[in-house]
LOKOL-919861 format. One record per atom (N, C-alpha, C): residue number from 1; residue in one letter; atom name; x, y, z. Coordinates in Angstrom, 1 decimal, padded with zeros to 4 digits. Example, Ala and Ser with C-alpha at 12.3 -4.5 7.8 and 13.67 -1.06 7.14 Angstrom:
2
SITE resi resn name     c1     c2     c3
SITE    1    A    N  013.2 -005.7  007.8
SITE    1    A   CA  012.3 -004.5  007.8
SITE    1    A    C  013.2 -003.3  007.8
SITE    2    S    N  012.8 -002.2  007.1
SITE    2    S   CA  013.7 -001.1  007.1
SITE    2    S    C  012.9  000.0  007.9
***
This chain:
127
SITE resi resn name     c1     c2     c3
SITE    1    Q    N  000.8 -001.2  000.0
SITE    1    Q   CA  000.0  000.0  000.0
SITE    1    Q    C  000.9  001.2  000.0
SITE    2    V    N  000.4  002.3 -000.7
SITE    2    V   CA  001.0  003.6 -000.7
SITE    2    V    C  000.0  004.6 -000.2
SITE    3    Q    N  000.4  005.4  000.8
SITE    3    Q   CA -000.5  006.5  001.2
SITE    3    Q    C  000.1  007.8  000.7
SITE    4    L    N -000.8  008.6  000.2
SITE    4    L   CA -000.4  009.9 -000.4
SITE    4    L    C -001.1  011.0  000.3
SITE    5    V    N -000.4  012.1  000.6
SITE    5    V   CA -000.9  013.2  001.3
SITE    5    V    C -000.5  014.5  000.6
SITE    6    E    N -001.5  015.2  000.0
SITE    6    E   CA -001.2  016.4 -000.7
SITE    6    E    C -001.2  017.6  000.3
SITE    7    S    N -000.5  018.7 -000.1
SITE    7    S   CA -000.6  019.9  000.7
SITE    7    S    C -000.2  021.1 -000.3
SITE    8    G    N -000.4  022.3  000.2
SITE    8    G   CA  000.1  023.4 -000.6
SITE    8    G    C -001.0  024.2 -001.3
SITE    9    G    N -002.2  023.7 -001.3
SITE    9    G   CA -003.3  024.4 -002.0
SITE    9    G    C -003.7  025.7 -001.2
SITE   10    G    N -004.6  026.5 -001.8
SITE   10    G   CA -005.0  027.7 -001.2
SITE   10    G    C -005.7  028.6 -002.2
SITE   11    L    N -005.9  029.9 -001.8
SITE   11    L   CA -006.5  030.9 -002.6
SITE   11    L    C -005.4  031.8 -003.1
SITE   12    V    N -005.4  032.1 -004.4
SITE   12    V   CA -004.4  032.9 -005.0
SITE   12    V    C -005.1  033.8 -006.1
SITE   13    Q    N -004.5  034.9 -006.3
SITE   13    Q   CA -005.1  035.8 -007.4
SITE   13    Q    C -004.5  035.3 -008.8
SITE   14    A    N -005.3  035.6 -009.8
SITE   14    A   CA -004.8  035.2 -011.2
SITE   14    A    C -003.5  035.8 -011.4
SITE   15    G    N -002.6  035.0 -012.0
SITE   15    G   CA -001.2  035.4 -012.3
SITE   15    G    C -000.3  035.0 -011.2
SITE   16    G    N -000.8  034.5 -010.1
SITE   16    G   CA  000.0  034.1 -008.9
SITE   16    G    C  000.5  032.7 -009.1
SITE   17    S    N  001.2  032.2 -008.0
SITE   17    S   CA  001.9  030.9 -008.0
SITE   17    S    C  001.5  030.1 -006.8
SITE   18    L    N  001.6  028.8 -006.9
SITE   18    L   CA  001.5  027.9 -005.8
SITE   18    L    C  002.3  026.7 -006.0
SITE   19    R    N  002.8  026.1 -005.0
SITE   19    R   CA  003.5  024.8 -005.1
SITE   19    R    C  002.8  023.8 -004.3
SITE   20    L    N  002.4  022.8 -005.0
SITE   20    L   CA  001.7  021.6 -004.3
SITE   20    L    C  002.8  020.6 -004.0
SITE   21    S    N  002.6  019.9 -002.9
SITE   21    S   CA  003.5  018.8 -002.5
SITE   21    S    C  002.6  017.5 -002.3
SITE   22    C    N  003.2  016.4 -002.5
SITE   22    C   CA  002.5  015.1 -002.3
SITE   22    C    C  003.6  014.2 -001.6
SITE   23    V    N  003.4  013.9 -000.4
SITE   23    V   CA  004.3  013.0  000.3
SITE   23    V    C  003.7  011.6  000.3
SITE   24    A    N  004.6  010.6  000.0
SITE   24    A   CA  004.2  009.2 -000.1
SITE   24    A    C  004.8  008.4  001.0
SITE   25    S    N  004.1  007.4  001.5
SITE   25    S   CA  004.6  006.5  002.5
SITE   25    S    C  004.1  005.1  002.2
SITE   26    G    N  004.8  004.2  002.8
SITE   26    G   CA  004.3  002.8  002.7
SITE   26    G    C  005.2  001.9  001.8
SITE   27    R    N  005.6  002.3  000.7
SITE   27    R   CA  006.4  001.5 -000.2
SITE   27    R    C  007.6  002.3 -000.7
SITE   28    T    N  008.4  001.6 -001.5
SITE   28    T   CA  009.6  002.3 -002.1
SITE   28    T    C  009.1  003.3 -003.1
SITE   29    F    N  009.1  004.5 -002.7
SITE   29    F   CA  008.6  005.6 -003.6
SITE   29    F    C  009.3  005.7 -004.9
SITE   30    G    N  010.6  005.4 -004.9
SITE   30    G   CA  011.4  005.5 -006.1
SITE   30    G    C  011.0  004.7 -007.3
SITE   31    Y    N  010.2  003.6 -007.1
SITE   31    Y   CA  009.8  002.8 -008.2
SITE   31    Y    C  008.3  003.1 -008.6
SITE   32    Y    N  007.8  004.2 -008.2
SITE   32    Y   CA  006.5  004.6 -008.5
SITE   32    Y    C  006.4  005.8 -009.4
SITE   33    A    N  005.8  005.6 -010.6
SITE   33    A   CA  005.5  006.8 -011.4
SITE   33    A    C  004.4  007.6 -010.7
SITE   34    M    N  004.4  008.9 -010.9
SITE   34    M   CA  003.5  009.8 -010.2
SITE   34    M    C  002.8  010.7 -011.2
SITE   35    G    N  001.6  011.1 -010.8
SITE   35    G   CA  000.8  012.0 -011.6
SITE   35    G    C  000.0  013.0 -010.7
SITE   36    W    N -000.4  014.1 -011.4
SITE   36    W   CA -001.3  015.0 -010.8
SITE   36    W    C -002.5  015.1 -011.7
SITE   37    F    N -003.7  015.1 -011.0
SITE   37    F   CA -005.0  015.3 -011.7
SITE   37    F    C -005.7  016.4 -011.0
SITE   38    R    N -006.8  016.8 -011.6
SITE   38    R   CA -007.6  017.9 -010.9
SITE   38    R    C -009.1  017.7 -011.3
SITE   39    L    N -009.9  018.1 -010.3
SITE   39    L   CA -011.4  018.1 -010.5
SITE   39    L    C -011.9  019.5 -010.3
SITE   40    G    N -012.3  020.1 -011.4
SITE   40    G   CA -012.8  021.5 -011.3
SITE   40    G    C -014.3  021.5 -011.1
SITE   41    P    N -014.9  022.6 -010.8
SITE   41    P   CA -016.4  022.8 -010.7
SITE   41    P    C -017.1  022.4 -012.0
SITE   42    E    N -018.0  021.5 -011.9
SITE   42    E   CA -018.8  021.0 -013.0
SITE   42    E    C -017.9  020.4 -014.1
SITE   43    K    N -016.8  019.8 -013.7
SITE   43    K   CA -015.9  019.2 -014.7
SITE   43    K    C -015.6  017.8 -014.3
SITE   44    E    N -015.1  017.0 -015.2
SITE   44    E   CA -014.6  015.7 -014.8
SITE   44    E    C -013.2  015.7 -014.4
SITE   45    R    N -012.8  014.7 -013.6
SITE   45    R   CA -011.4  014.7 -013.2
SITE   45    R    C -010.5  014.6 -014.5
SITE   46    E    N -009.5  015.4 -014.5
SITE   46    E   CA -008.6  015.5 -015.7
SITE   46    E    C -007.2  015.4 -015.3
SITE   47    F    N -006.4  014.9 -016.3
SITE   47    F   CA -004.9  014.8 -016.1
SITE   47    F    C -004.3  016.1 -016.2
SITE   48    V    N -003.3  016.3 -015.3
SITE   48    V   CA -002.5  017.6 -015.4
SITE   48    V    C -001.1  017.4 -015.7
SITE   49    A    N -000.4  016.5 -015.0
SITE   49    A   CA  001.0  016.3 -015.3
SITE   49    A    C  001.4  014.9 -014.7
SITE   50    A    N  002.5  014.4 -015.3
SITE   50    A   CA  003.0  013.1 -014.9
SITE   50    A    C  004.5  013.1 -014.9
SITE   51    I    N  005.1  012.2 -014.1
SITE   51    I   CA  006.6  012.1 -014.0
SITE   51    I    C  007.0  010.6 -013.8
SITE   52    S    N  008.0  010.2 -014.5
SITE   52    S   CA  008.5  008.9 -014.4
SITE   52    S    C  009.2  008.7 -013.0
SITE   53    W    N  009.4  007.4 -012.6
SITE   53    W   CA  010.0  007.3 -011.3
SITE   53    W    C  011.4  007.8 -011.2
SITE   54    S    N  012.1  007.8 -012.4
SITE   54    S   CA  013.5  008.3 -012.4
SITE   54    S    C  013.5  009.8 -012.3
SITE   55    G    N  012.4  010.4 -012.7
SITE   55    G   CA  012.3  011.9 -012.8
SITE   55    G    C  012.8  012.4 -014.1
SITE   56    D    N  013.3  011.6 -015.0
SITE   56    D   CA  013.8  012.0 -016.3
SITE   56    D    C  012.8  012.4 -017.3
SITE   57    N    N  011.6  011.8 -017.2
SITE   57    N   CA  010.5  012.1 -018.2
SITE   57    N    C  009.3  012.7 -017.5
SITE   58    T    N  008.8  013.8 -018.1
SITE   58    T   CA  007.6  014.5 -017.6
SITE   58    T    C  006.7  014.7 -018.8
SITE   59    Y    N  005.4  014.9 -018.5
SITE   59    Y   CA  004.4  015.0 -019.5
SITE   59    Y    C  003.3  015.9 -018.9
SITE   60    Y    N  002.7  016.8 -019.8
SITE   60    Y   CA  001.7  017.8 -019.3
SITE   60    Y    C  000.6  017.8 -020.2
SITE   61    T    N -000.6  018.1 -019.7
SITE   61    T   CA -001.7  018.5 -020.6
SITE   61    T    C -001.4  019.8 -021.2
SITE   62    D    N -002.0  020.0 -022.4
SITE   62    D   CA -001.7  021.2 -023.1
SITE   62    D    C -002.0  022.5 -022.4
SITE   63    S    N -003.0  022.5 -021.6
SITE   63    S   CA -003.5  023.8 -021.0
SITE   63    S    C -002.5  024.3 -019.9
SITE   64    V    N -001.6  023.4 -019.4
SITE   64    V   CA -000.7  023.9 -018.4
SITE   64    V    C  000.8  023.9 -018.8
SITE   65    K    N  001.0  023.5 -020.0
SITE   65    K   CA  002.4  023.6 -020.5
SITE   65    K    C  003.0  025.0 -020.5
SITE   66    G    N  004.2  025.1 -020.0
SITE   66    G   CA  004.8  026.4 -019.9
SITE   66    G    C  004.5  027.1 -018.6
SITE   67    R    N  003.5  026.6 -017.9
SITE   67    R   CA  003.1  027.3 -016.6
SITE   67    R    C  003.3  026.4 -015.4
SITE   68    F    N  003.1  025.1 -015.6
SITE   68    F   CA  003.3  024.1 -014.4
SITE   68    F    C  004.5  023.3 -014.7
SITE   69    T    N  005.1  022.9 -013.5
SITE   69    T   CA  006.3  022.0 -013.6
SITE   69    T    C  006.1  020.9 -012.5
SITE   70    I    N  006.2  019.7 -013.0
SITE   70    I   CA  006.2  018.6 -012.0
SITE   70    I    C  007.6  018.1 -011.8
SITE   71    S    N  007.9  017.8 -010.5
SITE   71    S   CA  009.3  017.3 -010.2
SITE   71    S    C  009.1  016.4 -009.0
SITE   72    R    N  010.2  015.7 -008.6
SITE   72    R   CA  010.2  014.8 -007.5
SITE   72    R    C  011.5  014.7 -006.8
SITE   73    D    N  011.4  014.4 -005.5
SITE   73    D   CA  012.6  014.2 -004.7
SITE   73    D    C  012.5  012.8 -004.1
SITE   74    N    N  013.1  011.8 -004.7
SITE   74    N   CA  012.9  010.4 -004.2
SITE   74    N    C  013.4  010.2 -002.8
SITE   75    A    N  014.4  011.0 -002.4
SITE   75    A   CA  015.0  010.9 -001.1
SITE   75    A    C  014.0  011.4  000.0
SITE   76    K    N  013.1  012.3 -000.4
SITE   76    K   CA  012.1  012.8  000.5
SITE   76    K    C  010.7  012.2  000.3
SITE   77    N    N  010.6  011.2 -000.7
SITE   77    N   CA  009.3  010.6 -001.0
SITE   77    N    C  008.3  011.6 -001.4
SITE   78    T    N  008.7  012.6 -002.1
SITE   78    T   CA  007.8  013.7 -002.4
SITE   78    T    C  007.8  014.1 -003.9
SITE   79    V    N  006.6  014.4 -004.4
SITE   79    V   CA  006.4  014.9 -005.7
SITE   79    V    C  005.8  016.3 -005.6
SITE   80    Y    N  006.2  017.2 -006.5
SITE   80    Y   CA  005.8  018.6 -006.4
SITE   80    Y    C  005.1  019.0 -007.7
SITE   81    L    N  004.2  020.0 -007.6
SITE   81    L   CA  003.7  020.6 -008.8
SITE   81    L    C  003.8  022.1 -008.6
SITE   82    Q    N  004.7  022.7 -009.3
SITE   82    Q   CA  004.9  024.2 -009.2
SITE   82    Q    C  004.0  024.8 -010.3
SITE   83    M    N  003.1  025.6 -009.8
SITE   83    M   CA  002.1  026.2 -010.7
SITE   83    M    C  002.3  027.7 -010.7
SITE   84    N    N  002.6  028.2 -011.9
SITE   84    N   CA  002.8  029.7 -012.1
SITE   84    N    C  001.8  030.2 -013.1
SITE   85    S    N  001.6  031.5 -013.1
SITE   85    S   CA  000.7  032.2 -014.0
SITE   85    S    C -000.7  031.6 -013.9
SITE   86    L    N -001.1  031.4 -012.7
SITE   86    L   CA -002.4  030.7 -012.5
SITE   86    L    C -003.6  031.5 -013.1
SITE   87    K    N -004.6  030.7 -013.5
SITE   87    K   CA -005.8  031.3 -014.1
SITE   87    K    C -007.0  030.8 -013.4
SITE   88    P    N -008.1  031.6 -013.4
SITE   88    P   CA -009.3  031.1 -012.7
SITE   88    P    C -009.7  029.7 -013.2
SITE   89    D    N -009.5  029.4 -014.4
SITE   89    D   CA -009.8  028.1 -014.9
SITE   89    D    C -009.0  026.9 -014.3
SITE   90    D    N -007.9  027.3 -013.6
SITE   90    D   CA -007.1  026.3 -012.9
SITE   90    D    C -007.8  025.9 -011.5
SITE   91    T    N -008.8  026.6 -011.1
SITE   91    T   CA -009.5  026.3 -009.9
SITE   91    T    C -010.0  024.9 -009.9
SITE   92    A    N -009.6  024.1 -008.9
SITE   92    A   CA -010.0  022.7 -008.8
SITE   92    A    C -009.4  022.1 -007.5
SITE   93    V    N -009.9  020.9 -007.2
SITE   93    V   CA -009.2  020.1 -006.2
SITE   93    V    C -008.1  019.3 -007.0
SITE   94    Y    N -006.9  019.3 -006.5
SITE   94    Y   CA -005.8  018.7 -007.1
SITE   94    Y    C -005.4  017.4 -006.4
SITE   95    Y    N -005.3  016.3 -007.1
SITE   95    Y   CA -005.0  015.0 -006.5
SITE   95    Y    C -003.6  014.5 -007.1
SITE   96    C    N -002.9  013.9 -006.2
SITE   96    C   CA -001.7  013.2 -006.7
SITE   96    C    C -002.0  011.7 -006.7
SITE   97    A    N -001.4  011.0 -007.6
SITE   97    A   CA -001.6  009.6 -007.8
SITE   97    A    C -000.3  008.9 -008.1
SITE   98    A    N -000.3  007.6 -007.7
SITE   98    A   CA  000.9  006.8 -007.9
SITE   98    A    C  000.6  005.4 -008.4
SITE   99    R    N  001.6  004.9 -009.2
SITE   99    R   CA  001.5  003.5 -009.6
SITE   99    R    C  002.9  002.9 -009.8
SITE  100    K    N  003.0  001.7 -009.5
SITE  100    K   CA  004.3  001.0 -009.7
SITE  100    K    C  004.7  001.0 -011.1
SITE  101    S    N  005.9  001.2 -011.4
SITE  101    S   CA  006.3  001.3 -012.8
SITE  101    S    C  007.5  000.4 -013.0
SITE  102    T    N  007.4 -000.4 -014.1
SITE  102    T   CA  008.5 -001.4 -014.4
SITE  102    T    C  009.7 -000.7 -015.0
SITE  103    Y    N  009.5  000.3 -015.8
SITE  103    Y   CA  010.6  001.0 -016.5
SITE  103    Y    C  010.8  002.4 -015.9
SITE  104    Y    N  012.0  002.8 -015.8
SITE  104    Y   CA  012.4  004.0 -015.1
SITE  104    Y    C  011.8  005.2 -015.9
SITE  105    S    N  011.6  005.1 -017.2
SITE  105    S   CA  011.2  006.2 -018.0
SITE  105    S    C  009.7  006.3 -018.3
SITE  106    D    N  008.9  005.4 -017.8
SITE  106    D   CA  007.5  005.4 -018.1
SITE  106    D    C  006.8  006.5 -017.3
SITE  107    Y    N  005.8  007.1 -017.9
SITE  107    Y   CA  004.8  008.0 -017.3
SITE  107    Y    C  003.4  007.7 -017.8
SITE  108    F    N  002.4  008.1 -017.1
SITE  108    F   CA  001.0  007.7 -017.4
SITE  108    F    C  000.1  008.9 -017.2
SITE  109    D    N -000.9  009.0 -018.1
SITE  109    D   CA -001.8  010.1 -018.1
SITE  109    D    C -003.2  009.8 -018.0
SITE  110    K    N -003.6  008.5 -017.7
SITE  110    K   CA -005.0  008.1 -017.6
SITE  110    K    C -005.3  007.8 -016.1
SITE  111    I    N -006.5  008.1 -015.7
SITE  111    I   CA -007.0  007.9 -014.4
SITE  111    I    C -006.9  006.4 -014.0
SITE  112    D    N -007.3  005.5 -014.9
SITE  112    D   CA -007.4  004.1 -014.5
SITE  112    D    C -006.0  003.4 -014.6
SITE  113    E    N -005.0  004.2 -014.9
SITE  113    E   CA -003.6  003.6 -014.9
SITE  113    E    C -003.0  003.7 -013.5
SITE  114    Y    N -003.6  004.5 -012.6
SITE  114    Y   CA -003.1  004.7 -011.3
SITE  114    Y    C -003.8  003.9 -010.2
SITE  115    D    N -003.0  003.4 -009.2
SITE  115    D   CA -003.5  002.5 -008.2
SITE  115    D    C -003.8  003.3 -006.9
SITE  116    Y    N -003.1  004.3 -006.6
SITE  116    Y   CA -003.2  005.0 -005.3
SITE  116    Y    C -003.4  006.5 -005.5
SITE  117    W    N -004.3  007.0 -004.7
SITE  117    W   CA -004.7  008.4 -004.8
SITE  117    W    C -004.6  009.1 -003.4
SITE  118    G    N -004.3  010.4 -003.4
SITE  118    G   CA -004.4  011.2 -002.2
SITE  118    G    C -005.8  011.7 -002.0
SITE  119    Q    N -006.0  012.5 -001.0
SITE  119    Q   CA -007.3  013.0 -000.6
SITE  119    Q    C -007.6  014.3 -001.3
SITE  120    G    N -006.6  014.9 -001.9
SITE  120    G   CA -006.8  016.2 -002.7
SITE  120    G    C -006.5  017.4 -001.9
SITE  121    T    N -006.2  018.5 -002.6
SITE  121    T   CA -006.0  019.8 -002.0
SITE  121    T    C -006.6  020.8 -002.9
SITE  122    Q    N -007.4  021.8 -002.3
SITE  122    Q   CA -008.1  022.7 -003.0
SITE  122    Q    C -007.2  023.9 -003.5
SITE  123    V    N -007.4  024.2 -004.8
SITE  123    V   CA -006.7  025.4 -005.3
SITE  123    V    C -007.8  026.3 -005.9
SITE  124    T    N -007.8  027.5 -005.4
SITE  124    T   CA -008.8  028.5 -005.9
SITE  124    T    C -008.1  029.7 -006.4
SITE  125    V    N -008.4  030.1 -007.7
SITE  125    V   CA -007.7  031.2 -008.3
SITE  125    V    C -008.8  032.2 -008.6
SITE  126    S    N -008.6  033.4 -008.0
SITE  126    S   CA -009.6  034.5 -008.2
SITE  126    S    C -009.2  035.4 -009.3
SITE  127    S    N -010.2  036.0 -009.9
SITE  127    S   CA -009.9  036.9 -011.1
SITE  127    S    C -009.7  038.3 -010.7
***
C-alpha cells in the first residue's frame, strides 16, 4: 500500500503561483510513477502532469504547458507541482496519484492507470 498526502493548496489571485506537494509513504517511492490530476467545478477529473520514477521524463496536458512544472525528490518521498501564471480556470481540487512502474522512463496520463490516490488539496484562483 502507498499512502499519499497532498498539501500546498490555497487561494491565490490570477497570475500568482502555488507549489503543491505530495508525500508518499508505505512502499519504495522511487519505483512509482506519479501524476497530478484535478477536478474542477462542473468538470470531470482530468490529467494535469506526470513524471517517471526516475524523474527524467515528464508530461503535461496542453493547458498547463509552460506554466506548471512537475518534479520529485525520491529521497524525501515527495512529488511537487509548481504552478505559475495561475488562471481562474485552474481552480480545482488537485490530486496526486501513484502506480508502480517497471521501467524508469515510463509515465502515465490516464486515471485508470493509477492505483493510489491522495485526498486532494483545493486550489482556488480568483480573477
